[in-house]
C-alpha positions, 0 to 999 in steps of 0.5 A, spaced: 095 668 079 097 672 085 098 667 091 095 673 095 089 673 091 088 666 091 089 666 098 083 671 099 079 668 094 079 661 098 077 665 104 071 668 101 069 662 097 069 658 103 065 664 107 060 664 101 059 656 102 057 657 109 052 663 107 049 658 102 048 652 107 045 657 112 040 660 107 038 653 105 037 651 112 033 657 114 029 656 107 031 662 104 030 660 097 032 666 093 038 667 097 040 660 097 039 660 089 043 667 088 049 664 093 049 658 089 050 661 082 056 665 085 059 659 088 058 656 081 062 661 077 067 662 083 068 654 083 069 654 075 074 660 075 078 658 081 078 651 078 080 653 071 086 657 074 088 652 079 089 647 073 092 652 069 097 654 074 099 646 076 100 644 069 105 650 069 108 647 075 106 652 080 103 648 086 104 654 090 097 657 087 094 650 090 097 651 096 095 658 097 088 657 095 087 651 100 090 655 106 085 660 105 079 655 104 082 652 111 082 659 114 075 661 112 072 655 115 076 656 121 074 663 121 066 662 119 065 656 125 069 660 130 065 667 128 058 663 128 060 659 135 062 666 138 055 669 136 051 663 139 055 664 146 054 672 146 046 671 144 045 666 149 048 670 154 044 676 153 
């Protein structure tokens, strides 16, 4: 699979995980349920793709997805903390 696409999917997948945890923590059952279903579909599809790529010697696919996930985590945490600071100063 295209490395850029896997990188972007890593970011998006991580952002959806963050939303899932937020919805669950806030008691939003329907939203948490929907994001859980999206996560399950994405996880299976991405996992199957990565396994296939690695089986054919393409380790860069795993690296691209991993870096995307790391950047996604960093961006979500940074954005959340930034908004807390902005809202507390208001």
